[in-house]
C-alpha positions in Angstrom: 49.6 -19.9 -35.9 47.5 -22.0 -33.7 48.8 -25.0 -31.8 46.9 -28.3 -31.2 46.6 -29.8 -27.7 49.4 -32.3 -28.7 51.7 -29.6 -29.6 51.0 -27.8 -26.4 51.9 -30.8 -24.4 55.0 -31.4 -26.4 56.0 -27.8 -25.7 55.3 -28.2 -22.1 57.3 -31.3 -21.6 60.2 -29.8 -23.7 60.3 -26.7 -21.4 60.2 -28.9 -18.4 63.0 -31.0 -19.7 65.2 -27.9 -20.6 64.6 -26.6 -17.1 65.8 -30.0 -15.7 68.7 -30.0 -18.0 70.0 -26.5 -17.1 69.7 -27.3 -13.4 71.6 -30.5 -13.9 74.3 -28.9 -16.3 75.0 -26.1 -13.9 77.1 -28.0 -11.3 78.8 -30.0 -14.1 79.9 -26.9 -15.9 80.9 -25.0 -12.8 83.2 -27.8 -11.6 82.6 -26.9 -8.0 82.7 -23.1 -8.1 80.0 -21.2 -6.7 77.2 -19.8 -8.7 76.8 -16.0 -9.0 74.0 -14.7 -6.9 72.0 -13.3 -9.9 72.1 -16.6 -11.6 71.0 -18.6 -8.6 68.0 -16.4 -8.2 67.0 -17.0 -11.9 67.6 -20.9 -11.7 65.5 -21.2 -8.6 62.6 -19.3 -10.2 62.4 -21.3 -13.4 60.2 -24.2 -12.1 57.7 -22.2 -10.3 57.6 -19.9 -13.3 56.7 -22.8 -15.6 54.0 -23.9 -13.1 52.8 -20.7 -13.0 52.3 -20.6 -16.8 50.5 -23.9 -16.8 48.0 -22.6 -14.0 47.4 -19.5 -15.9 46.7 -21.2 -19.1 44.6 -24.0 -17.7 42.4 -21.3 -15.9 42.1 -18.6 -18.7 42.1 -20.8 -21.8 38.8 -21.9 -23.4 39.4 -23.8 -26.5 41.5 -21.4 -28.9 40.5 -18.2 -27.1 41.0 -16.7 -23.6 38.1 -16.4 -21.3 37.3 -15.2 -17.7 34.6 -16.9 -15.8 33.4 -18.0 -12.6 36.4 -20.4 -12.3 38.8 -17.5 -12.9 37.3 -15.7 -10.0 37.5 -18.7 -7.8 41.2 -19.2 -8.4 41.8 -15.4 -8.0 40.0 -15.5 -4.5 42.0 -18.6 -3.5 45.3 -16.8 -4.6 44.5 -13.9 -2.7 43.7 -15.9 0.5 47.0 -17.8 0.1 48.8 -14.5 -0.2 47.2 -13.3 2.9 48.6 -16.6 4.7 45.1 -18.4 5.2 45.1 -22.3 5.2 45.2 -24.2 2.1 41.9 -25.9 3.1 40.0 -22.9 3.8 41.3 -21.4 0.6 40.0 -24.4 -1.4 36.6 -24.5 0.3 36.2 -20.7 -0.3 37.1 -20.9 -3.9 34.7 -23.7 -4.6 32.0 -21.9 -2.8 32.6 -18.6 -4.7 32.9 -20.4 -8.0 29.6 -22.3 -7.3 27.8 -19.2 -6.2 28.7 -17.2 -9.3 27.8 -20.1 -11.7 24.5 -20.4 -9.8 23.6 -16.8 -10.6 
């Protein structure tokens, strides 16, 4: 089964709406009671997980297939630098230079 770009965007919007709905319904259903710690950890990670999935899809998807190219290496370099606590501006500049350098080869 292959999805069209419209179907992908509808799916993304539905997942975002479900995430917001779950976060909104939690306090209503609990009625002032505290969440269990494991549930709080899962709920907090839902939005970053969705964002990560969008980033991975946009970086690795090429039409209807997956591809790894210069842009993928640039994103990986930026991610590694951010993980090592480098400044955001430096990460972007280095990622652009790495991507441009690989494309020039």
